[in-house]
C-alpha positions as CSV (number, residue, x, y, z in Angstrom):
1,X,96.3,130.9,108.2
2,X,92.9,131.8,109.6
3,X,91.6,130.7,113.0
4,X,89.3,127.7,113.1
5,X,85.6,128.5,113.7
6,X,84.4,128.1,117.3
7,X,82.4,124.9,117.8
8,X,80.8,123.3,120.9
9,X,82.7,120.1,121.0
10,X,86.1,119.1,122.2
11,X,89.0,117.6,120.3
12,X,92.0,116.5,122.3
13,X,95.5,116.6,120.9
14,X,98.5,114.7,122.1
15,X,100.8,117.5,121.3
16,X,101.2,120.5,119.1
17,X,103.4,123.4,118.1
18,X,104.3,124.4,121.7
19,X,105.6,120.9,122.2
20,X,107.8,121.2,119.1
21,X,109.2,124.4,120.5
22,X,109.8,122.8,123.8
23,X,111.7,119.9,122.2
24,X,113.8,122.4,120.2
25,X,114.6,124.2,123.4
26,X,115.6,120.9,125.2
27,X,117.8,120.1,122.2
28,X,119.4,123.6,122.3
29,X,118.3,124.2,118.7
30,X,117.1,127.6,117.4
31,X,113.5,128.6,117.6
32,X,112.4,131.0,114.8
33,X,110.5,134.1,115.5
34,X,107.8,132.9,113.2
35,X,107.4,129.7,115.1
36,X,107.0,131.6,118.4
37,X,104.5,134.0,116.7
38,X,102.5,131.0,115.3
39,X,102.5,129.4,118.8
40,X,101.2,132.7,120.3
41,X,98.5,133.2,117.6
42,X,97.4,129.7,116.5
43,X,96.1,128.7,119.9
44,X,94.1,125.8,121.2
45,X,91.5,126.2,123.9
46,X,92.9,128.1,126.9
47,X,93.0,124.8,129.0
48,X,95.7,122.2,128.4
49,X,96.4,119.0,130.3
50,X,99.9,117.9,130.9
51,X,101.1,114.6,132.3
52,X,103.9,114.6,134.9
53,X,106.5,111.9,134.5
54,X,105.2,108.5,135.7
55,X,107.1,106.4,138.1
56,X,106.4,103.4,135.9
57,X,108.5,104.9,133.1
58,X,110.8,102.4,131.4
59,X,113.0,102.8,128.3
60,X,112.1,100.9,125.2
61,X,112.3,101.5,121.4
62,X,109.7,104.4,121.7
63,X,110.8,105.9,125.0
64,X,114.4,106.8,124.7
65,X,114.7,109.6,127.3
66,X,116.2,108.9,130.6
67,X,113.9,109.3,133.6
68,X,115.6,112.7,134.4
69,X,115.0,113.8,130.9
70,X,111.3,113.2,131.3
71,X,111.3,115.6,134.2
72,X,113.2,118.2,132.2
73,X,110.7,117.8,129.3
74,X,107.8,118.2,131.6
75,X,109.2,121.3,133.2
76,X,110.1,122.9,129.8
77,X,106.6,122.2,128.5
78,X,104.9,123.4,131.6
79,X,106.9,126.6,131.5
80,X,106.3,127.2,127.8
81,X,102.5,126.6,127.9
82,X,102.3,129.0,130.9
83,X,104.4,131.6,129.1
84,X,102.0,131.3,126.1
85,X,99.1,132.1,128.5
86,X,97.5,128.6,128.7
87,X,95.7,127.4,131.8
88,X,97.7,124.2,132.6
89,X,96.3,121.3,134.6
90,X,98.7,118.5,135.6
91,X,97.0,115.2,135.3
92,X,96.8,113.2,138.5
93,X,99.1,110.1,138.7
94,X,96.2,107.7,139.0
95,X,94.6,105.0,137.0
96,X,93.7,105.8,133.4
97,X,90.0,105.9,134.0
98,X,90.5,108.3,136.9
99,X,92.6,110.6,134.7
100,X,89.9,110.5,132.0
101,X,87.3,111.4,134.6
102,X,89.5,114.3,135.8
103,X,89.8,115.6,132.2
104,X,86.0,115.3,131.7
105,X,85.3,117.2,135.0
106,X,87.7,120.0,134.0
107,X,86.0,120.3,130.6
108,X,82.6,120.2,132.4
109,X,81.3,117.4,130.2
């Protein structure tokens, strides 16, 4: 697979290949060498944003992790993205519009 061409706009993704690897690790499932190689080579921008667990977290049909598991997930993802050489920025635990403003300021938009 060839790298995407560089463009002067931003596209924000909710998750990607490193997240899949993180969930495999959390589930104690094997991670193939090819998957790790792809995660190292098929990169996003160097900056990624990660949201710490929110104290308003509740379980429902979509959110099945325990609150402790959300911390475990956050820590695994943070460690993995750092290991892959990304510049990680944890989003502030504030109102949505303030988090959006934080992201825009970090992207210098």
